C-alpha positions in Angstrom: -117.0 23.1 -37.7 -113.3 23.1 -37.2 -113.7 26.0 -34.8 -115.5 23.5 -32.2 -113.4 20.7 -32.5 -110.2 22.6 -31.4 -111.7 23.6 -29.1 -113.3 19.9 -28.2 -109.6 18.7 -28.6 -108.1 21.6 -26.2 -111.0 20.1 -23.6 -109.6 16.8 -23.6 -106.0 17.6 -22.9 -107.0 20.6 -20.0 -109.5 17.6 -18.1 -106.4 14.6 -19.2 -103.8 17.2 -17.7 -105.8 18.4 -14.3 -106.3 14.5 -13.5 -102.2 13.7 -13.3 -101.6 16.9 -11.6 -104.5 16.2 -9.4 -102.6 12.8 -8.6 -100.6 12.7 -5.4 -96.6 13.4 -5.1 -94.6 9.8 -5.0 -91.4 9.6 -4.6 -88.1 9.8 -7.5 -88.9 9.0 -10.2 -86.6 7.3 -13.3 -86.8 10.0 -16.3 -86.3 8.9 -19.9 -87.4 11.4 -22.1 -89.6 12.6 -24.5 -92.3 10.7 -26.3 -90.4 9.2 -29.6 -92.8 9.4 -32.1 -92.9 10.6 -36.0 -94.5 12.2 -37.8 -97.4 10.1 -39.5 -98.3 13.0 -42.3 -99.3 10.8 -46.2 -96.9 13.4 -47.5 -94.2 13.3 -44.7 -94.2 10.0 -44.0 -91.7 8.6 -46.2 -88.8 11.7 -45.3 -86.0 11.6 -42.7 -88.3 12.5 -39.5 -85.6 13.0 -36.4 -87.3 11.6 -33.3 -86.7 13.8 -30.2 -83.9 12.5 -28.3 -84.7 10.2 -25.3 -83.0 11.1 -21.8 -81.9 7.4 -20.5 -79.3 7.3 -18.7 -76.1 5.1 -20.0 -72.8 4.4 -19.3 -69.9 3.5 -22.4 -70.1 0.2 -23.9 -74.4 0.3 -22.5 -76.8 -0.8 -25.5 -80.2 -0.5 -26.4 -82.7 -2.4 -28.6 -85.7 -0.1 -28.8 -89.2 -1.1 -31.0 -91.5 1.9 -31.8 -95.2 1.0 -32.9 -96.7 3.7 -34.9 -100.4 2.9 -36.1 -102.2 6.4 -37.1 -105.8 7.1 -38.9 -105.8 9.4 -42.1 -108.5 11.3 -43.2 -107.9 14.9 -45.4 -109.0 16.2 -48.5 -108.9 19.6 -50.3 -111.6 22.0 -49.9 -112.6 21.5 -53.9 -112.7 17.4 -53.3 -114.9 18.6 -49.8 -117.0 20.2 -52.3 -117.1 17.6 -55.1 -118.5 14.8 -52.8 -120.9 16.8 -50.8 -122.2 17.4 -54.3 -121.8 13.8 -54.8 -123.9 12.5 -52.4 -125.2 9.4 -52.2 -124.2 8.4 -48.3 -121.7 6.3 -47.6 -119.6 5.7 -50.8 -116.7 4.5 -51.6 -114.9 6.6 -54.6 -114.5 4.6 -57.6 -112.1 5.9 -60.6 -114.8 8.3 -62.3 -114.7 9.8 -59.2 -110.9 10.1 -59.2 -111.0 11.5 -62.9 -113.7 13.4 -61.9 -111.6 15.5 -59.4 -108.4 15.1 -61.6 -110.3 16.9 -64.2 -111.8 19.7 -61.9 -108.6 21.8 -63.0 -106.6 22.6 -60.3 -104.7 20.9 -57.5 -106.6 18.7 -55.5 -105.9 15.5 -52.8 -107.7 13.3 -51.2 -106.2 10.7 -48.7 -107.8 7.9 -46.4 -106.5 5.5 -45.0 -104.9 3.7 -41.9 -100.2 3.8 -42.1 -98.8 1.7 -39.7 -94.9 2.1 -39.2 -92.3 -0.2 -37.1 -88.9 1.7 -35.9 -86.5 -0.2 -34.6 -83.5 1.3 -33.0 -80.2 -0.1 -32.3 -78.4 2.1 -29.6 -74.8 1.8 -28.6 -73.0 4.4 -26.4 -69.3 4.3 -28.3 -68.2 6.9 -25.5 -69.5 8.5 -21.9 -71.2 10.9 -23.4 -72.1 9.3 -26.8 -73.9 7.3 -28.6 -74.1 5.8 -32.7 -77.5 4.4 -33.4 -79.0 2.3 -36.4 -82.7 2.5 -37.3 -84.5 0.5 -39.4 -87.9 1.1 -40.8 -91.1 -1.4 -41.5 -94.0 0.6 -42.8 -98.0 -1.3 -43.2 -100.4 -0.2 -45.0 -104.4 -0.8 -44.9 -108.4 0.6 -44.9 -108.5 -0.1 -41.9 -110.5 -0.9 -39.2 -110.8 1.9 -36.9 -112.5 4.3 -38.9 -116.1 4.1 -36.4 -114.2 4.2 -33.9 -112.3 7.5 -34.4 -115.8 8.9 -35.4 -118.2 8.0 -32.0 -115.0 9.5 -30.5 -115.8 12.7 -31.8 -119.0 12.3 -31.7 -118.8 12.2 -28.2 -117.0 15.2 -27.9 -118.1 17.4 -30.1 -115.7 17.6 -32.5 -117.0 16.8 -36.0 -116.2 14.1 -38.8 -115.4 17.1 -41.9 -117.1 14.6 -44.1 -116.5 11.4 -43.2 -120.4 10.7 -43.6 -120.0 11.4 -47.5 -117.3 7.7 -48.1 -117.2 4.5 -47.1 -115.3 3.3 -43.6 -112.5 1.5 -43.8 -111.5 1.7 -47.1 -107.8 2.6 -48.5 -107.9 5.1 -50.8 -105.5 8.1 -52.1 -106.2 10.5 -55.1 -104.2 13.9 -56.1 -103.1 16.2 -58.4 -101.0 18.8 -57.7 -98.1 20.6 -59.7 -99.2 18.6 -62.4 -98.8 15.5 -61.1 -102.1 12.8 -61.3 -102.0 10.0 -59.1 -104.6 7.6 -58.1 -104.7 4.5 -55.7 -108.1 3.1 -55.0 -106.3 1.1 -52.6 -102.9 0.3 -51.7 -100.6 -0.9 -53.8 -98.3 -3.0 -51.0 -99.1 -3.8 -48.4 -96.2 -3.0 -46.5 -92.4 -3.7 -47.2 -88.7 -2.2 -45.8 -88.2 1.7 -46.0 -84.9 3.4 -45.8 -81.9 3.3 -42.8 -81.2 5.7 -40.9 -77.7 6.3 -39.1 -77.4 8.5 -36.0 -74.4 10.3 -33.7 -76.0 11.5 -30.6 -73.4 13.5 -28.3 -74.6 14.9 -25.0 -73.2 17.9 -23.0 -74.1 18.2 -18.9 -74.2 22.3 -18.1 -72.4 22.0 -15.5 -74.2 22.9 -12.2 -77.5 22.5 -13.3 -80.0 19.8 -14.0 -79.7 20.9 -18.0 -77.6 19.2 -20.3 -77.7 19.8 -24.5 -77.5 16.6 -27.1 -76.7 17.5 -30.4 -78.3 15.2 -33.1 -76.7 14.0 -36.4 -78.9 11.6 -38.5 -78.5 10.2 -42.5 -81.7 8.8 -44.2 -80.1 6.2 -47.2 -82.2 5.7 -50.1 -80.1 2.3 -50.7 -82.2 0.8 -53.2 -84.0 3.8 -55.3 -87.1 5.6 -55.5 -89.8 2.7 -54.3 -93.9 3.6 -54.3 -95.0 3.7 -50.6 -91.6 2.6 -49.6 -88.8 5.1 -50.0 -88.6 9.0 -51.2 -85.3 7.6 -53.8 -82.7 10.3 -52.5 -80.8 10.6 -48.9 -82.3 12.8 -46.3 -79.7 14.6 -43.8 -80.7 16.5 -40.4 -79.5 17.9 -37.6 -80.5 18.2 -33.7 -80.6 20.0 -31.6 -82.0 19.3 -27.5 -82.4 20.5 -24.0 -83.0 18.8 -21.6 -83.3 19.6 -18.2 -84.3 16.8 -15.6 -85.3 17.4 -12.0 -86.6 14.9 -8.7 -90.4 13.8 -10.1 -89.9 16.6 -13.4 -88.9 16.8 -16.6 -88.6 19.4 -19.5 -87.3 18.8 -23.1 -87.1 20.9 -26.2 -85.7 20.0 -29.6 -85.3 21.7 -32.7 -84.3 20.3 -35.7 -83.7 20.3 -39.7 -83.6 18.0 -42.5 -82.7 18.1 -45.8 -85.2 16.3 -47.9 -85.8 15.8 -51.3 -87.0 13.2 -54.3 -91.3 11.7 -53.8 -93.7 10.9 -51.5 -97.4 9.0 -52.7 -95.7 10.4 -56.6 -96.1 13.9 -55.5 -92.5 15.9 -56.0 -90.9 17.1 -52.4 -88.3 19.3 -54.0 -84.9 20.0 -51.9 -85.2 21.8 -49.0 -84.9 22.1 -45.6 -87.9 21.0 -42.9 -87.5 22.3 -39.5 -89.3 20.3 -36.2 -89.5 21.5 -32.8 -91.4 19.7 -29.8 -91.7 20.3 -26.4 -92.5 17.7 -23.9 -93.2 17.7 -19.9 -92.3 14.5 -18.0 -93.9 14.3 -14.5 -93.8 10.7 -12.1 -96.9 9.4 -11.6 -94.8 6.4 -9.9 -91.2 5.2 -9.2 -92.1 3.2 -12.3 -94.4 5.1 -14.3 -94.7 9.0 -16.0 -97.0 10.7 -17.8 -96.0 13.1 -21.1 -97.1 15.8 -22.5 -95.6 16.4 -26.1 -96.3 19.6 -28.5 -95.4 18.6 -31.6 -95.2 21.6 -35.3 -93.4 21.3 -38.0 -93.6 22.8 -42.3 -95.1 20.7 -45.2 -93.2 18.9 -47.6 -95.4 19.6 -50.3 -95.1 23.6 -50.6 -95.5 24.1 -54.6 -99.1 23.8 -54.4 -102.0 26.2 -55.4 -103.7 24.9 -52.2 -102.9 26.4 -48.4 -104.2 23.8 -46.6 -101.6 21.1 -48.1 -98.9 23.8 -47.3 -99.6 24.6 -43.8 -98.0 24.0 -40.9 -98.2 20.6 -39.0 -99.5 20.9 -35.3 -100.1 17.8 -33.0 -100.2 17.3 -29.6 -99.6 14.1 -27.5 -100.4 12.0 -24.4 -98.9 9.0 -23.1 -97.3 6.8 -20.2 -94.1 4.4 -19.9 -93.1 2.9 -17.6 -89.0 1.6 -16.9 -88.9 -2.0 -15.3 -85.4 -3.2 -15.3 -83.8 -3.4 -18.3 -87.4 -2.9 -19.8 -89.0 -0.3 -21.0 -92.4 0.0 -22.7 -95.2 2.7 -23.2 -98.2 3.8 -25.0 -99.4 7.0 -26.8 -102.0 8.7 -28.5 -101.8 12.0 -30.6 -104.5 13.8 -32.1 -104.0 16.9 -34.6 -104.7 20.4 -32.8 -104.6 22.7 -36.0 -104.9 22.4 -40.3 -106.7 19.7 -40.3 -106.7 18.6 -44.1 -102.8 17.7 -44.0 -102.5 16.0 -40.7 -103.9 12.2 -39.5 -106.4 13.1 -37.5 -105.3 10.7 -34.5 -102.4 8.1 -34.5 -101.3 5.7 -32.1 -98.5 4.5 -30.5 -96.2 2.0 -28.5 -93.0 2.1 -27.3 -91.0 -1.4 -26.3 -87.0 -1.5 -25.5 -84.1 -3.8 -24.0 -81.6 -1.2 -22.3 -78.6 -3.1 -21.4 -77.4 0.0 -18.9 -74.1 -1.4 -17.7 -72.0 -3.0 -20.4 
């Protein structure tokens, strides 16, 4: 079933990409760079995750306010929990504390995460020199059972992707149960509706490569846990990261590669991360559909933050693909994107959507 799901996703991506390239060529388009999408994996959501560097041209003294709203529907579990739910039977029933106790009494690592995670990243950019800028990101989280379970199941059924156990539990619930590395966690509802995360401070420098369409971008960031550990809102530790990007911009097409390394620590959803360095790579292709509107295809790969577990799936790498459309009119940039898991469906959100709205002052 999982192989069929992967093939179905690949088929959907091929159809969409072919439709875009079948569109007639347009005049030169202002290219904006890769999608600014964070990883929304439950055990990754609170750590520093560096966004791909934008490619908006700006001069010294210019500034911008950028709002990125991300919303993901997550339904992931370990194989032993899948076996437990199948044996439990009884159709669509929400998990109870008795189910949580039974899963945690299996005597081995286990996890189940079902819910919808919302995130607002508000970033303030300021260009302090012709090639150097500073930025500050403030984050706000929202946790809910959601309303999209039925829609996602219908989408999966339409394209033959499979629902991987969704029909064994109630829809639109927020439930987390885990027993990982000896730490037991039971959240049969969201303990908080939401709140503010840790602020992130960053610096970016651009090096144009002479006589070419390419440039190198270096980003350095730090996430500060100013208020200590807060369940569902902060890992309780500072994170630090570096990112190197290679950006190529032509008349109507842009090609972008990014590689980042983030040192992280602390806890997420009660699970200890341990001090480690997490590598992440992204690749994006941008093409102008009209003079003001661009289409983007973006691929994402990263290592898991949870490694001290006997469950292979939770420590597997994460692979996601995003399709997006963005438009730039005057000072305003706005866009929409959809992200789908490509592989290792037991540790990554099934589907996510993102909205971008930015106001850019290109000249001081």
